[in-house]
Phi, psi and omega in degrees: 000133182293142180291139181293128181272157176220160177282121180204162175271129179240152178202167180296123177086011183301321186274359177285126182239116181292143176265086189286137176279128178282088184288158170266162180253135182248122180281140172250099184301335180294332182256349172291158186209144174211160180295155181288339179208161177287135176266319176222170177290343184260012179303140183247129184243350186263026173293159186228128171248119185246125177260119179155176178304128188287336177290315176294324179293320177297320177298322180295331181275344191304313185296317185279328192245008178305125178074014186247348185272121183277331180216128175240123173241128174228145179235075188288168176302137186276001180061051179245174177093193187248023184298335188251013190297338183261008186245165184304140177303133177092339182293324181296322178293324179296315180296315181298316180295322178296316177305314183287320182300312182298321181285318180296326179296320177286320178301322178297324178292322182287336186291134175299153180304330177248022182278167181239130171252129178235122181241119180266136187205160176249193188296332188303317184235008185305309185299315181292321180296320180299317179294321178297313181292332175296322179292323184280318186253341188091132186299329180292348180257018180240149169220150179241131175250137175260130182241129174287120186246355176204168182260153178276060181204176177094190187298320186295336181290336178297313180290327178297315181293320182291328182268346182073023181268188182245125182289149177270114183244349190231161169227176182243148168237114178271121180261138179223137171225168185277337183225045179093141181280090183210180182058033177265143177256076186282128180294141179279157181238158182297138175259349180199189176291158180294138176264114184292356172294335176277092191230013179241132182254134178269101178277156184059042183223119186257169175298325178296320176301315181295321180297321179295316179299316180296318181298315180292320180299327183277352177290143175290322179243125178253127181273169175298325177296322177299315181295319179296323178298313180295317180296326177294319176298315183294331183295337181272344188288139170245128179271120173229160181288149178300318181297322178295319179294317179299318180296318181294331180272350180067034183282130183292158184304315184285355179250356188291321181297315179297319180299319180299313180293323177297331183251018183299338180290344178231025173244136185227167169233166176258152179217151180267136175207121184298316182294318179293323177300315180297320177297320179296314180302320181292316184286335179301336184293334184231012175230134185248071174206159186286318182242134177203182182249151172229153184235124179292139184290320188283304186253006175058034176274137183261136179233143168266138184224161173242139188263351183267057179268169178284115183294339181275351182291139179291324179232083182301132181270089185257334185280139178257128179243129180283139181296320185292337180284344185237340182248000188236152178226163177286135182287347180067213182252018176230103185260104180246002188267351186269127180289122184242004177248163180068037183266006186304325185275344183298127178076355179071018179230146177262131182211078190304129176064007183238344185277131177261150182296140177300325181294330177291314180293324177300318180296316182293313180296319182293338182292332191224007184229162169239170178304136179092346178288158180272135176237139184230139171224113183264002170234070198292333176061243182267000175093017183299317182300314179295319180298315182290314179301319181297314180295333181271002178076027175259153170281146184221153172231127174237143178235132179209133179265332183290160181294343177292352169304322182265325184275336184243304190293310183299311177300322180296313182292329175297318178295321177299312183294322179286346181084005181276346175277100179249019175268190177059234184266006188305314181294321183296328181253007180056051184286129181242000181098179178117167178084200181181185177211158174253135180263128179235152167234157178290136174294155175295167179302140182297324182245147173216163180270139176278185185293346178262003179086011179267141178284130178226164175292131182303123180301342179289347182274124170272181186298320181294315179298317181297317180297317180293319180297317180293328174301315180295316182296327184259004175081027178254154174268124181288116183202075187300134175278122184293346184250341183237108190299328186273359176262079181270338180194166179213152178255327172227184183299331187240004182249123188235166178226143178224127180242133180212152175263358178283160171291124179271123185250167177302317182295319180298314182295320179299321179294322178293315182299325178299331181272345185281146173282164187300324185263010181267149174234158182219131171258122178254125177248125186208167178285323182204153178212155177227078189220141171271093188295337180297338181279350185230081183297340180277353187249135169239135181240131176235140178269138174246141013271357188305323187293339185241359186306319186265004183283329185202179181265114181265153173085003179254125185250352188228113174245024184279178181283093185241115185265000186296331185257015179287153176291141179287145177293133179289131179280143176291139181298137180288144180283129180280140176275128181276335182232000000 
Protein backbone atom coordinates (compact mmCIF):
# COMPACT_ATOMS: atom_id res chain seq x y z
CA UNK A 1 0.00 0.00 0.00
CA UNK A 2 1.37 3.41 -0.99
CA UNK A 3 2.42 5.69 1.85
CA UNK A 4 -0.04 8.52 2.49
CA UNK A 5 1.33 11.77 1.14
CA UNK A 6 1.05 15.14 2.85
CA UNK A 7 1.67 18.76 1.93
CA UNK A 8 5.07 19.76 3.27
CA UNK A 9 8.19 21.77 2.55
CA UNK A 10 11.15 19.64 1.51
CA UNK A 11 14.81 20.50 1.16
CA UNK A 12 18.25 18.91 0.95
CA UNK A 13 19.16 17.42 4.32
CA UNK A 14 15.75 17.90 5.96
CA UNK A 15 15.72 14.44 7.53
CA UNK A 16 19.23 14.66 8.92
CA UNK A 17 19.00 14.89 12.71
CA UNK A 18 22.14 15.78 14.69
CA UNK A 19 22.90 13.66 17.75
CA UNK A 20 23.59 16.59 20.05
CA UNK A 21 25.78 16.17 23.08
CA UNK A 22 24.05 17.45 26.25
CA UNK A 23 26.86 19.70 27.48
CA UNK A 24 27.08 21.14 30.96
CA UNK A 25 27.40 24.90 31.51
CA UNK A 26 30.40 26.35 33.34
CA UNK A 27 30.06 29.67 35.13
CA UNK A 28 32.86 32.21 34.89
CA UNK A 29 32.49 34.35 38.05
CA UNK A 30 34.88 36.92 36.58
CA UNK A 31 32.34 37.77 33.86
CA UNK A 32 29.18 37.36 35.95
CA UNK A 33 27.85 40.65 37.31
CA UNK A 34 25.41 41.97 39.89
CA UNK A 35 24.43 45.29 41.44
CA UNK A 36 26.32 46.48 44.51
CA UNK A 37 23.09 46.62 46.51
CA UNK A 38 19.45 45.63 46.25
CA UNK A 39 17.24 48.27 44.63
CA UNK A 40 13.95 46.45 45.32
CA UNK A 41 12.84 43.25 47.01
CA UNK A 42 12.08 41.82 43.55
CA UNK A 43 15.59 42.19 42.08
CA UNK A 44 16.52 39.15 39.95
CA UNK A 45 20.05 37.74 40.04
CA UNK A 46 19.75 34.30 38.39
CA UNK A 47 19.59 35.51 34.78
CA UNK A 48 21.91 33.66 32.40
CA UNK A 49 24.19 34.82 29.61
CA UNK A 50 25.61 31.85 27.70
CA UNK A 51 28.57 32.14 25.34
CA UNK A 52 28.71 29.37 22.76
CA UNK A 53 26.99 27.66 19.84
CA UNK A 54 23.28 28.22 20.36
CA UNK A 55 22.18 24.73 19.28
CA UNK A 56 24.45 23.08 21.85
CA UNK A 57 23.42 25.70 24.43
CA UNK A 58 19.72 25.01 23.84
CA UNK A 59 20.41 21.30 24.25
CA UNK A 60 22.21 22.11 27.51
CA UNK A 61 19.09 23.94 28.76
CA UNK A 62 16.65 21.23 27.68
CA UNK A 63 16.66 19.13 30.84
CA UNK A 64 16.16 22.06 33.26
CA UNK A 65 13.88 24.31 31.22
CA UNK A 66 11.57 22.07 29.18
CA UNK A 67 8.09 23.63 29.34
CA UNK A 68 9.24 26.57 31.47
CA UNK A 69 9.95 29.47 29.08
CA UNK A 70 7.00 31.87 28.80
CA UNK A 71 8.37 34.02 25.96
CA UNK A 72 10.97 33.28 23.30
CA UNK A 73 12.00 36.04 20.89
CA UNK A 74 14.57 35.32 18.20
CA UNK A 75 15.94 37.45 15.41
CA UNK A 76 17.85 34.83 13.40
CA UNK A 77 20.15 35.55 10.44
CA UNK A 78 18.02 36.62 7.49
CA UNK A 79 20.08 34.68 4.90
CA UNK A 80 21.07 37.78 2.98
CA UNK A 81 24.22 38.89 1.23
CA UNK A 82 26.55 37.16 -1.17
CA UNK A 83 27.88 34.33 1.01
CA UNK A 84 26.40 31.69 -1.28
CA UNK A 85 27.07 33.12 -4.72
CA UNK A 86 29.51 30.33 -5.66
CA UNK A 87 27.33 27.40 -4.53
CA UNK A 88 24.52 25.41 -6.07
CA UNK A 89 21.19 27.21 -6.41
CA UNK A 90 18.87 26.30 -3.55
CA UNK A 91 21.59 24.89 -1.33
CA UNK A 92 21.74 28.06 0.77
CA UNK A 93 18.02 27.79 1.56
CA UNK A 94 18.48 24.16 2.56
CA UNK A 95 21.31 24.97 4.95
CA UNK A 96 19.38 27.87 6.48
CA UNK A 97 16.22 25.78 6.91
CA UNK A 98 18.18 22.97 8.55
CA UNK A 99 19.78 25.46 10.93
CA UNK A 100 16.34 26.82 11.86
CA UNK A 101 14.57 23.45 12.06
CA UNK A 102 16.98 22.00 14.62
CA UNK A 103 16.73 25.10 16.80
CA UNK A 104 12.97 25.54 16.54
CA UNK A 105 12.40 21.92 17.56
CA UNK A 106 14.27 22.46 20.83
CA UNK A 107 12.70 25.88 21.36
CA UNK A 108 9.26 24.24 21.05
CA UNK A 109 10.23 21.83 23.85
CA UNK A 110 11.39 24.67 26.09
CA UNK A 111 8.23 26.71 25.51
CA UNK A 112 5.63 26.75 28.28
CA UNK A 113 2.21 25.29 27.34
CA UNK A 114 0.87 28.85 27.30
CA UNK A 115 4.15 30.42 26.14
CA UNK A 116 4.74 32.58 23.07
CA UNK A 117 7.45 32.17 20.42
CA UNK A 118 8.11 35.22 18.23
CA UNK A 119 10.47 34.95 15.23
CA UNK A 120 11.38 38.12 13.32
CA UNK A 121 12.30 37.68 9.67
CA UNK A 122 12.33 39.55 6.36
CA UNK A 123 11.20 38.65 2.83
CA UNK A 124 14.18 36.43 2.00
CA UNK A 125 13.06 33.45 4.09
CA UNK A 126 9.61 34.42 5.40
CA UNK A 127 7.61 32.04 3.19
CA UNK A 128 9.85 29.05 3.88
CA UNK A 129 10.05 29.83 7.61
CA UNK A 130 6.26 30.05 7.87
CA UNK A 131 5.88 26.61 6.27
CA UNK A 132 8.58 25.17 8.55
CA UNK A 133 6.90 26.57 11.66
CA UNK A 134 3.55 25.25 10.40
CA UNK A 135 5.03 21.73 10.44
CA UNK A 136 6.40 22.15 13.98
CA UNK A 137 3.49 24.00 15.63
CA UNK A 138 0.55 23.50 13.25
CA UNK A 139 -0.69 26.32 11.03
CA UNK A 140 -3.69 26.98 13.29
CA UNK A 141 -1.22 27.91 16.04
CA UNK A 142 0.51 30.66 14.03
CA UNK A 143 -0.18 34.35 13.44
CA UNK A 144 1.88 36.84 11.44
CA UNK A 145 2.45 40.47 12.40
CA UNK A 146 3.84 42.98 9.92
CA UNK A 147 6.15 45.60 11.49
CA UNK A 148 7.24 48.84 9.84
CA UNK A 149 11.02 48.79 10.23
CA UNK A 150 12.18 51.76 8.13
CA UNK A 151 11.00 55.03 6.62
CA UNK A 152 10.34 55.78 2.95
CA UNK A 153 13.03 58.44 2.96
CA UNK A 154 16.77 58.85 2.98
CA UNK A 155 19.55 57.80 0.64
CA UNK A 156 18.05 54.47 -0.37
CA UNK A 157 14.97 56.17 -1.81
CA UNK A 158 17.12 57.81 -4.47
CA UNK A 159 18.04 54.46 -6.04
CA UNK A 160 14.45 53.22 -5.60
CA UNK A 161 13.10 56.18 -7.53
CA UNK A 162 15.70 55.92 -10.26
CA UNK A 163 15.13 52.19 -10.74
CA UNK A 164 11.36 52.29 -10.31
CA UNK A 165 11.48 49.52 -7.69
CA UNK A 166 9.61 49.18 -4.38
CA UNK A 167 11.40 50.05 -1.13
CA UNK A 168 11.53 47.53 1.71
CA UNK A 169 9.90 49.11 4.76
CA UNK A 170 8.60 46.12 6.71
CA UNK A 171 9.55 42.85 8.35
CA UNK A 172 7.49 40.00 9.73
CA UNK A 173 7.10 38.54 13.19
CA UNK A 174 5.69 35.01 13.15
CA UNK A 175 3.96 34.25 16.45
CA UNK A 176 3.52 30.65 17.58
CA UNK A 177 1.81 29.07 20.59
CA UNK A 178 1.02 25.44 21.35
CA UNK A 179 -2.76 25.83 21.59
CA UNK A 180 -3.66 28.77 19.38
CA UNK A 181 -2.41 32.36 19.45
CA UNK A 182 -4.72 33.64 22.17
CA UNK A 183 -4.71 34.82 25.79
CA UNK A 184 -2.28 37.60 24.83
CA UNK A 185 -2.15 40.87 26.73
CA UNK A 186 -1.35 43.14 23.78
CA UNK A 187 -0.54 46.70 24.78
CA UNK A 188 -2.89 49.31 23.36
CA UNK A 189 -1.60 52.20 21.24
CA UNK A 190 -2.74 55.83 21.00
CA UNK A 191 -5.65 56.48 18.65
CA UNK A 192 -5.38 60.28 18.86
CA UNK A 193 -3.65 63.10 20.72
CA UNK A 194 -3.63 63.03 24.51
CA UNK A 195 -6.73 64.48 26.19
CA UNK A 196 -5.58 66.68 29.08
CA UNK A 197 -8.80 65.94 30.94
CA UNK A 198 -7.02 62.75 31.95
CA UNK A 199 -4.92 64.43 34.60
CA UNK A 200 -4.92 62.16 37.67
CA UNK A 201 -2.30 59.46 38.32
CA UNK A 202 -3.03 56.39 40.46
CA UNK A 203 0.02 55.91 42.67
CA UNK A 204 0.56 52.58 44.50
CA UNK A 205 -1.41 50.86 41.73
CA UNK A 206 0.09 47.95 39.74
CA UNK A 207 -0.75 46.22 36.48
CA UNK A 208 -1.81 43.21 38.52
CA UNK A 209 -4.24 45.45 40.43
CA UNK A 210 -5.65 46.74 37.16
CA UNK A 211 -5.97 43.22 35.77
CA UNK A 212 -7.98 42.13 38.82
CA UNK A 213 -10.30 45.14 38.50
CA UNK A 214 -10.83 44.46 34.78
CA UNK A 215 -11.49 40.77 35.37
CA UNK A 216 -14.12 41.47 38.04
CA UNK A 217 -15.68 44.29 36.01
CA UNK A 218 -16.20 41.92 33.08
CA UNK A 219 -18.05 39.35 35.17
CA UNK A 220 -21.79 39.17 34.63
CA UNK A 221 -22.33 38.55 38.34
CA UNK A 222 -20.17 40.31 40.95
CA UNK A 223 -20.09 38.84 44.45
CA UNK A 224 -19.62 40.70 47.72
CA UNK A 225 -16.11 39.22 47.86
CA UNK A 226 -15.39 40.72 44.43
CA UNK A 227 -16.42 44.17 45.64
CA UNK A 228 -14.33 43.81 48.80
CA UNK A 229 -11.32 42.79 46.68
CA UNK A 230 -11.60 45.92 44.54
CA UNK A 231 -12.14 48.16 47.55
CA UNK A 232 -9.03 46.72 49.18
CA UNK A 233 -7.01 47.56 46.05
CA UNK A 234 -8.51 51.07 45.98
CA UNK A 235 -7.69 51.68 49.65
CA UNK A 236 -3.95 51.70 48.80
CA UNK A 237 -4.23 54.14 45.89
CA UNK A 238 -3.02 57.72 46.21
CA UNK A 239 -4.38 60.21 43.69
CA UNK A 240 -1.82 62.74 42.49
CA UNK A 241 -1.81 65.00 39.45
CA UNK A 242 -0.13 63.77 36.29
CA UNK A 243 1.98 66.93 36.15
CA UNK A 244 3.20 66.34 39.71
CA UNK A 245 4.15 62.74 38.88
CA UNK A 246 6.02 63.80 35.73
CA UNK A 247 7.92 66.42 37.71
CA UNK A 248 8.89 63.91 40.42
CA UNK A 249 10.25 61.52 37.76
CA UNK A 250 12.18 64.27 35.97
CA UNK A 251 10.70 63.39 32.57
CA UNK A 252 11.81 65.75 29.80
CA UNK A 253 9.28 67.78 27.85
CA UNK A 254 9.79 65.86 24.61
CA UNK A 255 9.25 62.53 26.42
CA UNK A 256 6.14 63.43 28.40
CA UNK A 257 3.54 62.51 25.76
CA UNK A 258 4.99 59.02 25.32
CA UNK A 259 5.14 58.55 29.09
CA UNK A 260 1.46 59.46 29.40
CA UNK A 261 0.39 56.92 26.80
CA UNK A 262 2.70 54.27 28.29
CA UNK A 263 1.00 54.83 31.65
CA UNK A 264 -2.55 55.35 30.37
CA UNK A 265 -3.63 52.21 32.25
CA UNK A 266 -3.18 54.08 35.55
CA UNK A 267 -4.16 57.60 34.53
CA UNK A 268 -7.79 58.70 34.98
CA UNK A 269 -10.16 61.61 34.62
CA UNK A 270 -13.27 62.42 36.60
CA UNK A 271 -16.77 62.53 35.10
CA UNK A 272 -20.19 63.57 36.36
CA UNK A 273 -23.05 61.06 36.55
CA UNK A 274 -26.14 61.56 38.69
CA UNK A 275 -26.80 57.84 39.18
CA UNK A 276 -23.17 57.10 40.08
CA UNK A 277 -23.17 60.11 42.45
CA UNK A 278 -26.19 58.76 44.33
CA UNK A 279 -24.49 55.34 44.68
CA UNK A 280 -21.34 57.07 45.95
CA UNK A 281 -23.28 59.10 48.51
CA UNK A 282 -24.90 55.96 49.86
CA UNK A 283 -21.67 53.95 50.17
CA UNK A 284 -19.79 56.86 51.77
CA UNK A 285 -21.88 56.35 54.88
CA UNK A 286 -20.14 53.07 55.76
CA UNK A 287 -16.71 53.11 54.00
CA UNK A 288 -13.84 55.31 55.08
CA UNK A 289 -11.58 55.68 52.04
CA UNK A 290 -11.13 58.16 49.19
CA UNK A 291 -11.48 55.72 46.27
CA UNK A 292 -13.84 52.74 46.18
CA UNK A 293 -16.23 50.88 43.88
CA UNK A 294 -19.98 51.09 43.48
CA UNK A 295 -22.31 48.68 41.71
CA UNK A 296 -25.45 49.75 39.86
CA UNK A 297 -28.50 47.87 41.11
CA UNK A 298 -30.23 47.48 37.76
CA UNK A 299 -27.52 46.44 35.25
CA UNK A 300 -24.76 45.39 37.70
CA UNK A 301 -22.18 47.71 36.14
CA UNK A 302 -19.19 48.43 38.37
CA UNK A 303 -17.76 51.96 38.68
CA UNK A 304 -14.70 53.33 40.42
CA UNK A 305 -15.42 56.58 42.25
CA UNK A 306 -13.69 59.20 44.38
CA UNK A 307 -15.46 60.54 47.43
CA UNK A 308 -13.56 63.82 47.98
CA UNK A 309 -15.63 65.90 45.57
CA UNK A 310 -16.86 69.44 46.03
CA UNK A 311 -20.19 69.15 47.91
CA UNK A 312 -21.36 72.50 46.52
CA UNK A 313 -20.97 71.40 42.91
CA UNK A 314 -24.19 71.00 40.94
CA UNK A 315 -22.74 68.01 39.11
CA UNK A 316 -20.06 66.39 41.29
CA UNK A 317 -17.41 64.62 39.20
CA UNK A 318 -17.15 61.37 41.16
CA UNK A 319 -16.70 58.71 38.48
CA UNK A 320 -13.14 57.70 37.45
CA UNK A 321 -12.50 56.85 33.79
CA UNK A 322 -9.27 55.15 32.66
CA UNK A 323 -7.37 56.84 29.85
CA UNK A 324 -6.45 53.62 28.06
CA UNK A 325 -10.11 52.64 27.75
CA UNK A 326 -10.88 55.79 25.80
CA UNK A 327 -7.66 57.00 24.18
CA UNK A 328 -6.10 53.67 23.13
CA UNK A 329 -6.78 51.01 20.49
CA UNK A 330 -5.46 47.51 19.70
CA UNK A 331 -2.54 47.58 17.20
CA UNK A 332 -3.84 44.51 15.32
CA UNK A 333 -1.40 42.68 13.05
CA UNK A 334 0.09 45.80 11.43
CA UNK A 335 2.47 47.60 13.79
CA UNK A 336 3.38 51.02 12.40
CA UNK A 337 3.58 52.92 15.68
CA UNK A 338 7.01 51.79 16.92
CA UNK A 339 9.93 54.09 16.21
CA UNK A 340 12.58 52.06 14.40
CA UNK A 341 15.04 54.78 13.35
CA UNK A 342 17.58 56.65 15.45
CA UNK A 343 18.34 53.61 17.63
CA UNK A 344 22.10 54.19 17.68
CA UNK A 345 22.05 55.37 21.29
CA UNK A 346 19.83 52.60 22.68
CA UNK A 347 21.74 50.45 25.11
CA UNK A 348 24.93 52.41 24.51
CA UNK A 349 26.08 49.95 21.81
CA UNK A 350 26.33 50.22 18.05
CA UNK A 351 25.01 47.26 16.08
CA UNK A 352 24.41 48.37 12.51
CA UNK A 353 21.30 46.91 10.82
CA UNK A 354 20.85 44.39 13.64
CA UNK A 355 19.53 46.24 16.66
CA UNK A 356 15.79 46.03 17.31
CA UNK A 357 13.91 48.77 19.22
CA UNK A 358 13.47 48.16 22.93
CA UNK A 359 9.82 49.22 22.57
CA UNK A 360 9.22 46.40 20.06
CA UNK A 361 10.69 43.77 22.39
CA UNK A 362 8.73 45.26 25.31
CA UNK A 363 5.47 44.73 23.42
CA UNK A 364 6.31 41.10 22.61
CA UNK A 365 7.48 40.23 26.13
CA UNK A 366 4.53 42.05 27.68
CA UNK A 367 2.02 40.11 25.56
CA UNK A 368 2.66 36.78 27.24
CA UNK A 369 4.58 37.18 30.49
CA UNK A 370 4.33 38.50 34.02
CA UNK A 371 7.09 39.61 36.35
CA UNK A 372 9.38 36.72 37.25
CA UNK A 373 8.60 34.67 34.10
CA UNK A 374 11.45 33.30 31.95
CA UNK A 375 12.31 34.97 28.62
CA UNK A 376 14.79 33.45 26.13
CA UNK A 377 16.70 34.78 23.12
CA UNK A 378 19.05 32.29 21.45
CA UNK A 379 20.29 34.80 18.82
CA UNK A 380 21.09 37.52 21.34
CA UNK A 381 22.96 39.93 19.05
CA UNK A 382 23.44 43.22 20.92
CA UNK A 383 21.45 42.04 23.96
CA UNK A 384 18.22 43.99 23.48
CA UNK A 385 15.97 41.12 24.64
CA UNK A 386 17.87 40.69 27.90
CA UNK A 387 18.01 44.45 28.54
CA UNK A 388 14.25 44.82 28.07
CA UNK A 389 13.37 41.67 30.03
CA UNK A 390 15.57 42.85 32.91
CA UNK A 391 13.93 46.28 33.02
CA UNK A 392 10.50 44.60 32.96
CA UNK A 393 11.32 42.36 35.93
CA UNK A 394 11.47 39.12 33.94
CA UNK A 395 14.08 36.40 34.25
CA UNK A 396 16.09 36.02 31.07
CA UNK A 397 18.44 33.70 29.20
CA UNK A 398 20.52 34.96 26.27
CA UNK A 399 22.78 32.86 24.05
CA UNK A 400 25.40 34.34 21.74
CA UNK A 401 28.38 32.83 19.92
CA UNK A 402 29.81 36.04 18.44
CA UNK A 403 32.47 38.09 20.17
CA UNK A 404 29.89 40.85 20.62
CA UNK A 405 28.72 38.75 23.57
CA UNK A 406 31.69 40.38 25.34
CA UNK A 407 32.01 43.67 23.45
CA UNK A 408 28.29 44.56 23.35
CA UNK A 409 26.06 42.45 25.60
CA UNK A 410 28.10 42.45 28.83
CA UNK A 411 28.77 46.22 28.84
CA UNK A 412 25.13 46.89 27.96
CA UNK A 413 23.77 44.67 30.73
CA UNK A 414 26.18 46.24 33.25
CA UNK A 415 24.72 49.67 32.44
CA UNK A 416 21.19 48.28 32.83
CA UNK A 417 22.05 46.73 36.21
CA UNK A 418 23.85 49.86 37.41
CA UNK A 419 20.81 51.95 36.42
CA UNK A 420 22.87 54.22 34.14
CA UNK A 421 21.02 53.03 31.01
CA UNK A 422 18.11 55.45 30.93
CA UNK A 423 17.41 55.05 27.20
CA UNK A 424 14.95 52.74 25.47
CA UNK A 425 12.05 51.77 27.74
CA UNK A 426 13.74 52.84 31.00
CA UNK A 427 11.59 55.93 31.58
CA UNK A 428 8.37 54.09 30.66
CA UNK A 429 8.97 51.41 33.31
CA UNK A 430 10.73 53.73 35.77
CA UNK A 431 13.89 51.61 35.69
CA UNK A 432 16.31 52.33 38.54
CA UNK A 433 18.76 49.44 38.16
CA UNK A 434 19.40 46.34 40.23
CA UNK A 435 19.72 42.57 39.86
CA UNK A 436 22.43 40.72 37.98
CA UNK A 437 23.34 37.83 35.69
CA UNK A 438 25.57 34.77 35.61
CA UNK A 439 27.91 34.26 32.66
CA UNK A 440 28.29 30.71 31.38
CA UNK A 441 30.23 29.03 28.63
CA UNK A 442 29.69 25.58 27.22
CA UNK A 443 31.91 22.92 28.70
CA UNK A 444 34.20 21.15 26.21
CA UNK A 445 33.05 17.84 24.79
CA UNK A 446 33.01 15.10 27.44
CA UNK A 447 34.94 12.69 25.22
CA UNK A 448 37.91 13.23 22.97
CA UNK A 449 40.21 10.95 20.99
CA UNK A 450 43.67 10.17 22.26
CA UNK A 451 46.72 10.02 19.99
CA UNK A 452 45.79 6.45 19.03
CA UNK A 453 42.26 7.42 17.95
CA UNK A 454 40.54 5.94 21.00
CA UNK A 455 37.75 7.79 22.76
CA UNK A 456 38.67 8.81 26.31
CA UNK A 457 37.20 11.08 28.97
CA UNK A 458 38.36 14.63 28.28
CA UNK A 459 41.22 15.43 30.72
CA UNK A 460 39.71 18.92 31.19
CA UNK A 461 36.89 17.32 33.19
CA UNK A 462 37.32 17.19 36.95
CA UNK A 463 35.27 14.83 39.13
CA UNK A 464 32.46 17.34 39.68
CA UNK A 465 32.13 18.17 35.98
CA UNK A 466 32.15 14.46 35.07
CA UNK A 467 29.41 13.70 37.61
CA UNK A 468 27.22 16.53 36.30
CA UNK A 469 27.81 15.52 32.68
CA UNK A 470 26.87 11.89 33.31
CA UNK A 471 23.68 13.04 35.05
CA UNK A 472 22.70 14.81 31.82
CA UNK A 473 23.59 11.87 29.60
CA UNK A 474 21.59 9.43 31.73
CA UNK A 475 18.57 11.68 32.38
CA UNK A 476 19.28 12.49 36.05
CA UNK A 477 19.15 15.88 37.76
CA UNK A 478 22.54 16.82 39.21
CA UNK A 479 21.97 17.51 42.90
CA UNK A 480 24.81 16.15 45.08
CA UNK A 481 23.85 15.12 48.59
CA UNK A 482 26.35 16.77 50.97
CA UNK A 483 26.12 13.81 53.37
CA UNK A 484 25.92 10.77 51.05
CA UNK A 485 28.80 10.62 48.53
CA UNK A 486 27.06 8.25 46.09
CA UNK A 487 23.92 10.39 45.74
CA UNK A 488 25.19 12.78 43.07
CA UNK A 489 21.90 13.09 41.21
CA UNK A 490 18.45 11.60 40.96
CA UNK A 491 15.78 10.94 38.36
CA UNK A 492 12.95 10.11 40.76
CA UNK A 493 12.63 10.25 44.51
CA UNK A 494 14.34 6.86 44.90
CA UNK A 495 16.57 6.50 41.81
CA UNK A 496 20.14 7.84 42.10
CA UNK A 497 23.35 8.04 40.07
CA UNK A 498 27.00 7.89 41.12
CA UNK A 499 29.95 8.57 38.78
CA UNK A 500 33.56 7.79 39.62
CA UNK A 501 36.86 7.29 37.80
CA UNK A 502 38.04 4.81 40.46
CA UNK A 503 37.93 1.06 40.05
CA UNK A 504 34.58 -0.03 41.50
CA UNK A 505 35.04 -3.14 43.65
CA UNK A 506 32.76 -5.71 45.25
CA UNK A 507 33.57 -4.30 48.67
CA UNK A 508 32.73 -0.71 47.63
CA UNK A 509 29.34 -1.71 46.19
CA UNK A 510 28.52 -3.82 49.25
CA UNK A 511 29.23 -0.80 51.46
CA UNK A 512 26.92 1.39 49.38
CA UNK A 513 24.12 -1.18 49.41
CA UNK A 514 24.26 -1.29 53.21
CA UNK A 515 23.40 2.45 53.24
CA UNK A 516 20.57 2.16 50.68
CA UNK A 517 16.92 1.98 51.60
CA UNK A 518 14.93 -0.99 50.38
CA UNK A 519 13.16 0.89 47.55
CA UNK A 520 16.20 2.84 46.32
CA UNK A 521 18.16 2.07 43.14
CA UNK A 522 21.57 3.28 42.03
CA UNK A 523 23.27 3.62 38.63
CA UNK A 524 27.06 3.55 38.91
CA UNK A 525 29.07 4.96 36.00
CA UNK A 526 32.77 4.16 36.10
CA UNK A 527 35.85 3.47 33.99
CA UNK A 528 36.23 -0.11 35.28
CA UNK A 529 34.68 -2.45 37.83
CA UNK A 530 35.26 -5.81 39.45
CA UNK A 531 31.83 -6.68 40.79
CA UNK A 532 29.44 -9.62 40.59
CA UNK A 533 26.40 -7.49 39.71
CA UNK A 534 23.98 -10.41 40.15
CA UNK A 535 24.49 -10.12 43.90
CA UNK A 536 23.18 -6.52 43.94
CA UNK A 537 19.76 -6.24 42.23
CA UNK A 538 19.44 -2.56 43.31
CA UNK A 539 22.64 -1.66 41.46
CA UNK A 540 23.26 -1.08 37.73
CA UNK A 541 26.83 -0.50 36.53
CA UNK A 542 27.83 1.14 33.24
CA UNK A 543 31.35 1.61 31.92
CA UNK A 544 32.36 5.00 30.53
CA UNK A 545 33.02 6.03 27.87
CA UNK A 546 31.55 2.90 26.24
CA UNK A 547 28.07 3.44 27.69
CA UNK A 548 27.60 6.83 25.99
CA UNK A 549 29.70 6.58 22.83
CA UNK A 550 26.75 6.03 20.50
CA UNK A 551 24.33 8.38 22.25
CA UNK A 552 25.53 11.58 20.60
CA UNK A 553 28.17 13.29 18.51
CA UNK A 554 31.25 14.12 20.59
CA UNK A 555 33.96 16.61 19.75
CA UNK A 556 31.84 18.98 17.66
CA UNK A 557 31.60 22.55 18.97
CA UNK A 558 30.05 24.44 16.05
CA UNK A 559 26.59 23.88 14.55
CA UNK A 560 26.31 27.43 13.23
CA UNK A 561 25.67 28.58 9.68
CA UNK A 562 29.12 27.89 8.27
CA UNK A 563 29.54 27.93 4.50
CA UNK A 564 33.27 27.27 4.43
CA UNK A 565 32.86 23.50 4.08
CA UNK A 566 30.11 23.45 1.47
CA UNK A 567 30.68 21.53 -1.77
CA UNK A 568 31.72 23.72 -4.65
CA UNK A 569 29.31 24.13 -7.51
CA UNK A 570 30.33 22.02 -10.50
CA UNK A 571 31.36 24.18 -13.41
CA UNK A 572 29.80 23.49 -16.78
CA UNK A 573 32.40 22.05 -19.22
CA UNK A 574 33.77 24.65 -21.57
CA UNK A 575 32.88 24.15 -25.24
CA UNK A 576 35.90 23.23 -27.33
CA UNK A 577 36.52 25.18 -30.49
CA UNK A 578 36.85 22.89 -33.48
CA UNK A 579 38.34 25.46 -35.78
